[in-house]
C-alpha positions as CSV (number, residue, x, y, z in Angstrom):
1,M,166.3,82.0,45.8
2,K,163.6,80.9,48.2
3,Y,161.7,78.5,46.0
4,T,162.6,76.2,43.0
5,R,162.9,77.9,39.6
6,L,160.0,77.6,37.3
7,S,160.4,75.0,34.6
8,K,160.8,76.0,30.9
9,E,157.2,75.0,30.3
10,Q,156.0,77.2,33.2
11,F,158.0,80.1,31.9
12,E,156.5,79.7,28.5
13,E,153.0,79.6,30.0
14,L,153.8,82.8,32.0
15,H,155.7,84.7,29.3
16,K,153.3,87.7,29.4
17,E,153.7,88.0,33.1
18,F,157.4,87.8,32.7
19,I,157.4,90.6,30.2
20,N,155.4,92.7,32.7
21,F,157.9,91.7,35.4
22,L,160.8,92.9,33.2
23,A,158.8,96.1,32.5
24,T,158.5,96.9,36.2
25,Q,162.3,96.5,36.3
26,S,162.5,99.0,33.3
27,V,164.0,96.3,31.1
28,T,163.1,96.4,27.4
29,A,163.0,93.4,25.1
30,E,166.2,94.6,23.5
31,E,167.9,95.0,26.9
32,W,166.7,91.5,28.0
33,S,168.2,90.0,24.8
34,N,171.5,91.8,25.6
35,I,171.4,90.6,29.3
36,K,170.9,87.0,28.2
37,A,173.7,87.2,25.7
38,N,176.3,89.2,27.7
39,K,175.3,88.8,31.4
40,P,174.0,85.3,31.8
41,E,174.4,85.5,35.6
42,L,172.1,88.6,35.8
43,A,169.6,86.8,33.5
44,E,169.7,83.8,35.9
45,Q,169.0,86.1,38.9
46,E,166.0,87.7,37.1
47,L,164.6,84.3,36.3
48,D,165.0,83.2,40.0
49,T,163.4,86.5,41.3
50,F,160.5,86.0,39.0
51,S,160.1,82.4,40.0
52,D,160.1,83.4,43.7
53,L,157.4,86.0,43.0
54,V,155.2,83.5,41.2
55,W,155.6,80.8,43.9
56,E,155.0,83.3,46.7
57,G,151.8,84.4,45.0
58,V,150.6,80.8,44.4
59,L,151.5,79.5,47.9
60,S,149.9,82.6,49.6
61,K,146.6,81.6,48.0
62,A,146.8,77.9,48.6
63,E,144.2,76.4,51.0
64,Y,145.0,72.7,50.5
65,L,148.3,70.9,49.9
66,E,149.1,67.2,49.5
67,N,152.3,65.2,49.6
68,I,151.8,61.6,48.5
69,S,154.4,58.9,48.2
70,P,154.2,55.0,48.1
71,Q,154.8,55.1,51.9
72,H,152.7,58.0,53.1
73,M,150.0,60.5,52.3
74,Y,150.0,64.0,54.0
75,L,147.0,66.3,53.4
76,F,147.2,69.8,54.7
77,H,144.5,72.5,55.2
78,L,146.0,76.0,55.5
79,N,144.5,79.2,56.8
80,E,146.0,82.5,57.9
81,T,146.9,81.4,61.5
82,N,147.4,77.6,61.4
83,M,147.7,74.4,59.4
84,E,145.8,71.2,59.9
85,L,147.4,67.8,58.8
86,I,145.9,64.5,58.0
87,G,148.7,62.0,57.8
88,L,148.4,58.4,56.7
89,K,151.2,55.8,56.6
90,L,150.6,53.3,53.8
91,K,151.6,49.6,54.0
């Protein structure tokens, strides 16, 4: 797994996309129920793979990112070849 797994709320929001993902894997709703019940490790792998695909898509389209804490603020501008950073240390 390359990225963090989507939260339960995120999976609920993306349930149609997850159904399409399973369909591309030739997994029917009945088969998915069977996998969840009888092969939980395989179900976990599918959730992780789907999460990675979602995050890869989101991050490949991102132009701006921020990381803010009580001690610092990092603002990033991304393009295809480089990244620019504005960093502030807060007192």
